[in-house]
C-alpha atoms as a printed R data frame, in Angstrom:
    type eleno elety resid chain resno       x       y       z
1   ATOM     1    CA   MET     A     1  19.596   8.668 -14.329
2   ATOM     2    CA   GLU     A     2  20.475   8.329 -17.694
3   ATOM     3    CA   LYS     A     3  23.313   5.635 -17.266
4   ATOM     4    CA   ILE     A     4  20.510   3.387 -15.180
5   ATOM     5    CA   ARG     A     5  17.911   4.491 -18.452
6   ATOM     6    CA   CYS     A     6  20.497   3.366 -20.445
7   ATOM     7    CA   HIS     A     7  21.429  -0.353 -18.484
8   ATOM     8    CA   LEU     A     8  18.256  -0.790 -18.537
9   ATOM     9    CA   LYS     A     9  17.741  -0.363 -22.603
10  ATOM    10    CA   PHE     A    10  14.727   2.146 -22.520
11  ATOM    11    CA   ASP     A    11  13.909   4.439 -24.527
12  ATOM    12    CA   ASN     A    12  11.799   7.081 -22.872
13  ATOM    13    CA   MET     A    13  12.546   9.278 -19.863
14  ATOM    14    CA   PHE     A    14  10.687  11.655 -17.416
15  ATOM    15    CA   VAL     A    15  12.928  13.000 -13.976
16  ATOM    16    CA   VAL     A    16  11.007  14.949 -11.774
17  ATOM    17    CA   PRO     A    17  14.220  16.980  -9.530
18  ATOM    18    CA   GLN     A    18  14.975  16.268  -5.675
19  ATOM    19    CA   ARG     A    19  14.102  19.146  -3.642
20  ATOM    20    CA   HIS     A    20  14.788  19.392  -0.102
21  ATOM    21    CA   LEU     A    21  14.914  15.452   1.023
22  ATOM    22    CA   SER     A    22  13.063  13.991  -1.989
23  ATOM    23    CA   ALA     A    23  15.669  11.972  -3.545
24  ATOM    24    CA   GLY     A    24  13.935  12.786  -6.667
25  ATOM    25    CA   LEU     A    25  11.375  10.632  -9.822
26  ATOM    26    CA   ALA     A    26  12.464   9.090 -12.227
27  ATOM    27    CA   LEU     A    27   9.663   7.277 -14.658
28  ATOM    28    CA   LEU     A    28  11.265   5.023 -17.582
29  ATOM    29    CA   TRP     A    29   8.780   3.729 -20.524
30  ATOM    30    CA   MET     A    30   9.566   2.052 -24.059
31  ATOM    31    CA   ASN     A    31   8.465   3.674 -27.537
32  ATOM    32    CA   GLU     A    32   6.080   1.190 -27.857
33  ATOM    33    CA   LEU     A    33   3.916   2.772 -24.953
34  ATOM    34    CA   ASP     A    34   1.847   5.784 -26.169
35  ATOM    35    CA   LEU     A    35   2.341   7.579 -22.240
36  ATOM    36    CA   HIS     A    36   1.461  10.980 -21.688
37  ATOM    37    CA   ILE     A    37   2.284  12.835 -18.387
38  ATOM    38    CA   ARG     A    38  -0.461  14.977 -17.053
39  ATOM    39    CA   THR     A    39   0.416  16.602 -13.455
40  ATOM    40    CA   PHE     A    40   4.077  15.877 -11.722
41  ATOM    41    CA   SER     A    41   5.331  17.481  -8.789
42  ATOM    42    CA   PRO     A    42   8.119  16.570  -5.996
43  ATOM    43    CA   TYR     A    43   5.971  13.577  -4.741
44  ATOM    44    CA   HIS     A    44   4.108  12.730  -7.368
45  ATOM    45    CA   ILE     A    45   3.866  11.916 -11.912
46  ATOM    46    CA   ASP     A    46   0.783  11.537 -13.061
47  ATOM    47    CA   THR     A    47   0.724  10.085 -16.927
48  ATOM    48    CA   VAL     A    48  -2.918   8.703 -19.171
49  ATOM    49    CA   VAL     A    49  -2.035   5.889 -21.765
50  ATOM    50    CA   ASN     A    50  -2.585   5.465 -24.592
51  ATOM    51    CA   PRO     A    51  -4.703   8.668 -24.566
52  ATOM    52    CA   ARG     A    52  -6.071   8.689 -28.441
53  ATOM    53    CA   ILE     A    53  -7.712   4.682 -28.175
54  ATOM    54    CA   ASP     A    54 -10.356   3.265 -26.362
55  ATOM    55    CA   ASP     A    55  -8.654   1.332 -24.219
56  ATOM    56    CA   ALA     A    56  -6.445   4.485 -22.379
57  ATOM    57    CA   TRP     A    57  -5.698   3.963 -19.424
58  ATOM    58    CA   ARG     A    58  -3.760   5.918 -16.495
59  ATOM    59    CA   PHE     A    59  -0.929   5.294 -14.324
60  ATOM    60    CA   THR     A    60   0.800   7.594 -11.241
61  ATOM    61    CA   GLY     A    61   3.070   7.030  -9.303
62  ATOM    62    CA   PHE     A    62   3.590   8.757  -6.498
63  ATOM    63    CA   TYR     A    63   6.121   9.096  -3.234
64  ATOM    64    CA   GLY     A    64   4.036  10.569   0.095
65  ATOM    65    CA   ALA     A    65   5.652  13.142   2.003
66  ATOM    66    CA   LEU     A    66   8.591  12.219   4.410
67  ATOM    67    CA   GLU     A    67   7.250  14.599   7.423
68  ATOM    68    CA   THR     A    68   4.286  13.132   8.773
69  ATOM    69    CA   ILE     A    69   3.187  16.704   8.790
70  ATOM    70    CA   ASN     A    70   2.246  16.924   5.394
71  ATOM    71    CA   ARG     A    71   1.970  13.199   4.895
72  ATOM    72    CA   GLU     A    72  -2.028  14.573   4.511
73  ATOM    73    CA   ASP     A    73  -1.618  16.263   2.446
74  ATOM    74    CA   SER     A    74  -0.256  13.777   0.550
75  ATOM    75    CA   TRP     A    75  -3.243  12.272   0.900
76  ATOM    76    CA   SER     A    76  -5.780  15.280  -0.006
77  ATOM    77    CA   LEU     A    77  -3.676  14.770  -3.380
78  ATOM    78    CA   LEU     A    78  -5.098  11.585  -3.718
79  ATOM    79    CA   CYS     A    79  -7.470  12.019  -3.896
80  ATOM    80    CA   TYR     A    80  -8.073  14.352  -5.148
81  ATOM    81    CA   PHE     A    81  -6.998  12.919  -8.607
82  ATOM    82    CA   SER     A    82  -9.285  10.973  -8.284
83  ATOM    83    CA   THR     A    83 -12.131  13.136  -9.322
84  ATOM    84    CA   GLN     A    84  -9.929  14.041 -12.811
85  ATOM    85    CA   ILE     A    85  -9.872  11.277 -15.552
86  ATOM    86    CA   ASP     A    86 -12.464   8.364 -15.979
87  ATOM    87    CA   LEU     A    87 -10.036   5.135 -16.694
88  ATOM    88    CA   LEU     A    88  -9.166   2.167 -14.934
89  ATOM    89    CA   TRP     A    89  -5.688   3.575 -13.221
90  ATOM    90    CA   LEU     A    90  -2.930   2.139 -11.781
91  ATOM    91    CA   TYR     A    91  -1.616   3.934  -8.451
92  ATOM    92    CA   ILE     A    92   2.363   2.088  -7.167
93  ATOM    93    CA   SER     A    93   3.355   4.419  -4.230
94  ATOM    94    CA   ASP     A    94   4.835   5.242  -1.329
95  ATOM    95    CA   LEU     A    95   2.439   6.689   0.539
96  ATOM    96    CA   LYS     A    96   4.009   6.039   4.150
97  ATOM    97    CA   LYS     A    97   0.600   4.204   5.791
98  ATOM    98    CA   ILE     A    98  -0.451   0.829   6.687
99  ATOM    99    CA   THR     A    99  -4.269  -0.536   6.404
100 ATOM   100    CA   ARG     A   100  -3.848  -3.143   8.842
101 ATOM   101    CA   LEU     A   101  -1.622  -4.244  12.899
102 ATOM   102    CA   GLU     A   102  -0.076  -7.052  10.886
103 ATOM   103    CA   GLU     A   103   1.829  -4.714   7.801
104 ATOM   104    CA   LYS     A   104   4.520  -2.897  10.796
105 ATOM   105    CA   LEU     A   105   6.419  -4.833  13.143
106 ATOM   106    CA   GLY     A   106   7.856  -2.803  16.199
107 ATOM   107    CA   GLY     A   107   8.162   0.482  16.961
108 ATOM   108    CA   ALA     A   108   5.441   2.784  18.023
109 ATOM   109    CA   MET     A   109   2.063   0.886  16.860
110 ATOM   110    CA   ARG     A   110  -0.097   2.473  15.180
111 ATOM   111    CA   LEU     A   111  -3.705   3.875  15.672
112 ATOM   112    CA   LYS     A   112  -6.983   1.764  14.405
113 ATOM   113    CA   LYS     A   113  -8.875   4.723  13.081
114 ATOM   114    CA   GLN     A   114  -5.612   6.148  11.266
115 ATOM   115    CA   MET     A   115  -5.942   2.812   9.071
116 ATOM   116    CA   GLN     A   116  -9.442   2.751   8.829
117 ATOM   117    CA   LYS     A   117  -9.289   6.492   7.737
118 ATOM   118    CA   PHE     A   118  -6.812   4.869   4.393
119 ATOM   119    CA   ARG     A   119  -9.412   1.848   4.279
120 ATOM   120    CA   ASP     A   120 -12.293   4.678   4.021
121 ATOM   121    CA   GLY     A   121  -9.652   6.801   1.092
122 ATOM   122    CA   LEU     A   122  -8.980   3.430  -0.796
123 ATOM   123    CA   ASP     A   123 -12.852   3.360  -1.392
124 ATOM   124    CA   TYR     A   124 -13.091   6.353  -1.852
125 ATOM   125    CA   CYS     A   125 -11.380   6.821  -5.205
126 ATOM   126    CA   GLY     A   126 -12.096   3.352  -6.155
127 ATOM   127    CA   LEU     A   127  -8.954   1.837  -5.595
128 ATOM   128    CA   LYS     A   128  -7.698  -1.916  -3.989
129 ATOM   129    CA   ASP     A   129  -4.712  -3.192  -2.655
130 ATOM   130    CA   LEU     A   130  -3.012  -5.843  -5.727
131 ATOM   131    CA   GLY     A   131  -0.872  -7.422  -3.075
132 ATOM   132    CA   PHE     A   132   1.995  -8.384  -3.406
133 ATOM   133    CA   SER     A   133   4.917 -11.459  -3.563
134 ATOM   134    CA   GLY     A   134   8.003 -11.389  -1.426
135 ATOM   135    CA   LEU     A   135   9.440  -9.958   1.531
136 ATOM   136    CA   PRO     A   136   6.661  -8.886   3.968
137 ATOM   137    CA   PHE     A   137   8.201  -5.316   4.322
138 ATOM   138    CA   THR     A   138   9.378  -2.567   1.882
139 ATOM   139    CA   TRP     A   139  10.366  -0.160   4.776
140 ATOM   140    CA   CYS     A   140  12.939  -0.511   7.597
141 ATOM   141    CA   ASN     A   141  14.464   1.641  10.468
142 ATOM   142    CA   ARG     A   142  17.863  -0.063   9.791
143 ATOM   143    CA   ARG     A   143  18.712   0.105  13.648
144 ATOM   144    CA   TYR     A   144  21.449  -1.669  14.563
145 ATOM   145    CA   LYS     A   145  20.658  -0.273  18.171
146 ATOM   146    CA   GLY     A   146  17.857   0.340  19.924
147 ATOM   147    CA   PRO     A   147  14.235  -0.820  18.375
148 ATOM   148    CA   LEU     A   148  14.175  -1.943  14.634
149 ATOM   149    CA   VAL     A   149  11.034  -1.403  12.626
150 ATOM   150    CA   LEU     A   150   9.552  -2.703   9.304
151 ATOM   151    CA   VAL     A   151   6.864  -1.655   7.624
152 ATOM   152    CA   GLN     A   152   5.539  -2.583   4.594
153 ATOM   153    CA   PHE     A   153   5.003   0.965   3.436
154 ATOM   154    CA   ASP     A   154   4.948   0.470  -0.617
155 ATOM   155    CA   ARG     A   155   1.729  -0.305  -2.219
156 ATOM   156    CA   VAL     A   156  -0.143  -0.637  -5.509
157 ATOM   157    CA   VAL     A   157  -3.481  -0.003  -6.560
158 ATOM   158    CA   ALA     A   158  -6.104  -0.544  -9.006
159 ATOM   159    CA   SER     A   159  -9.458   1.004  -9.899
160 ATOM   160    CA   THR     A   160 -11.812  -1.120 -11.040
161 ATOM   161    CA   LYS     A   161 -14.095   0.533 -12.684
């Protein structure tokens, strides 16, 4: 990660080491940004940016659990985070969830009630999807034999406060 930080010319870096199947997380930023790490785990880094001035805001990077059985824990953690600080909040994540059928191509269909629960959770947390530009899918199962599956798992959401 240090080589990447230097190559990209960032001044600072915070790394959550690899654990089990997780590849680890890293957050890089420039000195001009007054950034305070609040909490972290193998799945998230939660920060406050410019904590000492009136325009403080919150940034959270999150990588959802790989194991399907643990994904509800990821979602519970997001809902918990939403109750912690009343600041504008930018949340970048891979929660392994979709909000609409159009966000997935191939493979088994997602249940409409699961997608609705995800949308309800975003509403509960006061978060709105900011959309994206580029290719419509952010994950692929990379299968050459068998069914190809493409999904838009990665998303950026923010509070509207």
